[in-house]
C-alpha positions in Angstrom: 13.5 35.6 25.8 10.1 36.2 27.1 8.7 35.6 23.7 10.3 32.2 23.5 9.0 31.2 26.9 5.5 32.3 25.8 5.8 30.3 22.6 7.0 27.3 24.5 4.1 27.5 26.9 1.6 27.8 24.0 3.2 24.7 22.2 3.1 22.8 25.5 -0.6 23.5 25.8 -1.1 22.5 22.2 0.8 19.2 22.8 -1.3 18.4 25.8 -4.5 19.2 24.0 -3.4 16.9 21.0 -2.4 14.0 23.3 -5.7 14.4 25.3 -7.7 14.1 22.0 -5.7 11.1 20.9 -6.2 9.3 24.2 -9.9 10.1 24.2 -10.2 8.9 20.6 -8.4 5.7 21.5 -10.6 5.0 24.4 -13.8 5.7 22.4 -12.6 3.5 19.4 -11.5 0.7 21.8 -14.9 0.7 23.5 -16.7 0.7 20.1 -14.5 -2.2 18.8 -15.1 -4.2 22.1 -18.9 -3.7 21.9 -19.0 -4.6 18.1 -17.0 -7.8 18.9 -19.4 -8.6 21.7 -22.3 -8.1 19.4 -20.7 -10.2 16.8 -20.2 -13.0 19.3 -23.9 -12.9 20.3 -24.9 -13.0 16.6 -22.7 -16.1 16.1 -24.2 -17.7 19.2 -27.8 -17.0 18.0 -26.9 -18.4 14.6 -25.5 -21.6 16.3 -28.7 -21.9 18.4 -31.0 -21.5 15.3 -28.8 -24.0 13.3 -28.7 -26.5 16.1 -32.5 -26.6 16.4 -32.6 -27.2 12.6 -29.9 -29.8 12.1 -28.6 -30.8 15.6 -25.9 -29.5 17.8 -22.9 -31.4 16.5 -23.7 -30.6 12.9 -24.3 -26.9 13.6 -20.9 -26.7 15.3 -19.3 -28.5 12.3 -21.1 -26.2 9.8 -20.1 -23.0 11.6 -16.4 -24.2 12.2 -16.1 -25.0 8.5 -17.6 -21.7 7.5 -15.2 -19.8 9.6 -12.2 -21.8 8.2 -13.3 -21.0 4.7 -13.6 -17.3 5.6 -10.1 -17.4 7.1 -8.8 -19.0 4.0 -10.4 -16.5 1.8 -8.8 -13.6 3.9 -5.4 -15.3 3.7 -5.6 -15.8 0.0 -6.6 -12.2 -0.5 -3.6 -11.1 1.6 -1.3 -13.2 -0.5 -2.7 -11.9 -3.8 -2.3 -8.3 -2.5 1.3 -8.9 -1.3 2.2 -10.3 -4.8 0.7 -7.3 -6.6 2.5 -4.9 -4.3 5.8 -6.8 -4.9 5.3 -6.9 -8.7 4.5 -3.1 -8.8 7.6 -2.4 -6.8 9.7 -4.4 -9.1 8.3 -2.7 -12.2 8.9 0.8 -10.6 12.4 -0.2 -9.8 13.0 -1.5 -13.3 11.7 1.6 -14.9 14.0 3.7 -12.7 17.0 1.6 -13.5 16.2 1.8 -17.3 15.8 5.5 -17.1 19.1 5.9 -15.2 20.9 3.7 -17.7 19.6 5.6 -20.7 20.5 8.9 -19.2 24.0 7.7 -18.3 24.5 6.4 -21.9 23.3 9.6 -23.3 25.5 11.8 -21.2 28.5 9.5 -21.9 27.9 9.7 -25.7 27.2 13.5 -25.8 30.8 14.6 -25.9 31.5 12.2 -28.8 28.5 13.5 -30.7 29.3 17.1 -30.0 32.7 16.8 -31.8 31.3 16.1 -35.2 28.7 18.5 -36.8 27.3 15.7 -39.0 26.9 13.3 -36.0 25.4 16.2 -34.0 22.8 16.8 -36.7 22.0 13.1 -37.2 23.0 11.5 -34.0 21.0 13.5 -31.5 17.6 13.0 -33.2 18.5 9.2 -33.8 19.2 8.9 -30.0 16.1 10.8 -29.1 14.0 8.4 -31.3 15.8 5.3 -30.0 15.3 6.4 -26.4 11.6 7.0 -27.1 11.3 3.6 -28.6 13.0 1.8 -25.7 10.9 3.7 -23.1 7.7 3.1 -25.0 8.5 -0.6 -25.4 8.2 -1.1 -21.7 4.7 0.3 -21.6 3.2 -2.0 -24.1 2.0 -4.4 -21.3 -0.6 -1.9 -20.0 
């Protein structure tokens, strides 16, 4: 029992050390993100001031507003394209798994029938293997 209590104490210290490191990391990363956003805000303000002296205040605000809307639209479209690709890849993986399961079930169902006849055993198993190979290879022609 003293061994278990010593291990528990050791694990408790380890958990406290890990949570302390996580809290410190979150605090540091939060400060970095805050300061980076603050710097980005000042860069945008400086760009607005420079643009307003060149083309006027109202037009500078319109140009910057339009630029940020275009950037938001680009990020949104990128997210939609990424989600579509992930969905398509998931469907292809599922379809491949279903095809493999169907072929395995069909082969296991036909195996007792093929095993009864020596001629079918000699001819049927290689033919089934070739057919399975062709079916599985046919799904990979897209790549």
